[in-house]
N, C-alpha and C positions, 0 to 999 in steps of 0.2 A: 109791784113794780109795774108801769107802765108799759102796754106793750109798743109804741113807739120808740121808748127810750132802748128798750133792748133792741128791738129792728135796726136803732143809729149806733149800736154799741154794734153788731153783726156786719153789716155797714164797714164801718170803719175796718174791722177786723179783717172783712173782707179786701177795702179797698190794698190795706197793706200786705196784701198774698197772707194772709196766717189760716184764712178758712176758707172755704167754696160751699157754694151753693149749687142743689139738681134736686129735679123735682122727685117727691117721694114715687115709685114704681105701685106702692100699694093704696095710694089716695090719688085721686082721679080731679079733687081739685087744686087749691093752691098751696096744700103743704110742701116743703122743703126738705132736705137733709144739709145738715150742716156739719161737715168734714172738715177736718188738720188737711192743709194740706203738705205736701213735701219739700216745701221749700226751704231749705236749710241758709241761707243769704245770712249774713252778720246782723244782729237784732241792730234797725235804728232806732233813734231816739221816740221817732213817730209809734213805731212796732211797739217800742218799750210801754210808750203812754196809752196806745192801746190795749194794750195785756193789761196793766191797772185796770183801765177802766173795765173791763169785763172780768176781770176776779173782785175787783170792787163791786158789779153789779152782784156777780152769786154769789156773793157773800152777803148782800141783804135779800135776796132772793130764799137764801139758806134761811136766814135770821129769822126771816116773814114765816117759812112753813116753820121751823122749827119752835116757833113760839105758841105754837097753840100745843104742843108736847109739854107734860109736866116736866123736869129737868131726867127723875128718870126711867119716863118711857123714853125721852130722847136719848141718854146712854144707850139704852135700848135697840135704839133705831140705829142710831149708830155705830153699833158694835154689829148688830144683825148685817149691818149693809159691808162695813169690814171683810165679815165671812165669808159675807156671795162673793167677795170679788168680782172680777170678771165673766161670773161664768152665767150668770142670766144672759147678759150681751150673746156671748158665744153661741147660748142653745138657740136664743130668738135667730142670728146670721144662720145659725146650720137646722131652720125649719122647726126647730122641735116645737 
């Protein structure tokens, strides 16, 4: 997927108040961290449309990534990721 398409989707999610961007403290360049917001307003048609576009983009990226693997390796990877759950992210934030 083209970088500009991803940026456009993130721009739309940010405009709808669904995500925010902040500078990455570990990168002195242009890297940004994208985080979901705590905005709990009822979903509008625009927000639902933007979420559908983001989900479709994620599915396309997953399909592109997983297409390089055999079905058996794909199943193994997905199983391993499921087993890991949120632990790797928690370790990273804890500084381990």
